[in-house]
Steps between C-alpha positions, in 0.01 A plus 500: 500500500776747596706411197199547272424841645862609459516378142178682415651824625820477298340356185606706203762689701879469508546208742882482479562703822285253694704199391783596736287568808533260796204262528394637839487854364293383202252342741468826698441700181249241386301519823489878468389493137213265576342771716524765230190568294641327191163404352170662581227264614121520488251380760169395342192476725169332415225569755239232440169414662655283771880532486775746414762361264836663438807432290844655462617547141838581354431582138296207367616262774271416792735468799257408777126480561307567822140449616349688795171530677361851450548588867871413488581640157663824618731317739584245233584772248730674749694173535529472121654847477744405777599181317525674160642851556544548123123533446443851371147476359182315582183443301162398635169376365199439718151360456369719781609749764866479600599505867643842588785338696606307188501814286704687760757219515537502121519880474754524780741250344452549126347701221150351482303464177135397542344349189172671417267549205708805410820296467661456159398158370620307192146424376183682397221449750181420310309376805141623498538651848875578523462681834384172662784282373704368793860620534618140535339411167662802336843396628450142379397626157807725486726209594345280232561765232859564609600135544306354203507765226288485183283212621145439612524450877259366759611559860323287761555603862379221730479663841212597728310557177600367160548780249537456126661785305541501123740725309514453123806507277436870429554571872134578563356398836149372424383366838436151633311340787491469880387190690532355853840355589562169677487648849166670436355178358590299808392772744177555309398134525565507875342840571181464298410142592401341830738205519783523245837532678764765437772330297821618338595439137614147427548343160223238452606146410195437285221689332255296711507601865435201727444710815380846589857630523616343173182619327572855614860475380384367164239773463725791603825398332369319191234767457768770486721291270210446259431875512865581422514252211169631366611862502837416344338292225257782416779755466712264290199422277436871443860625471692181398842591638476601865773507765352386833659630822378347827595675822371562853513310826336186356691499170743220586221292656283522187764496227581130547150398391444737207520339157570820308853635452546784745770709666448445872674766708376582849732806508365655180336801665816593690707450185250712309541780755874488440457491122260797514750696711779428251271592209395829661856601591662405168249646253 
């Protein structure tokens, strides 16, 4: 690690003077250089319905990812800044109201950019009610355009809700769909019935449930899988060539059972925040 940091510093420079330094002195210089702001880093924050996700980026590289409860997000972010003193900027998207303590922590330690409907975006928003389009969906659409240029793209975010967002090859955002996610399906069956238990997602072994629990798993999980396949097939039928991106908290859980070719990436929203920051600052 020390050697790599030292080599990064002297890359492209005249290294001959260093060749005659004693090894111990090289190590001291190396330790010092590693604390210098050699490369600026970005902290990306995604405030979701239930959790706050964060990631540290150096250019295109995701260095580390974090997940916090909303109540502990500000404290968690302070620890990230302590661990990564080279973070100079932060960018945030939120589906609702941000905690003031989180905003203060970000503003105190970095230059904060909050993604809003006024942000520069790499697509034309042709949604019928653009003022109601969620910021998270806008960020996902931006990431799809920047990472998969000149393609039809369908971004599926399988989280608390499942959102479908379609951006055509002309970089026009057309809209999509919103449906209940896995957690809502399980909680709904328990809350709105007299005797069904509260279960947690589990991949069913068979389409035929042989007990109440296995029937619920089959209905919730297979029902969502059939929905996903149905939506994907409809888009492919209408637009032929479509790049499918699956993300969100349940992406990895669902991806194993989908028959269609997809890009499954649970970090896509955080990566999209980083890509949008790079796009905005290098235009």
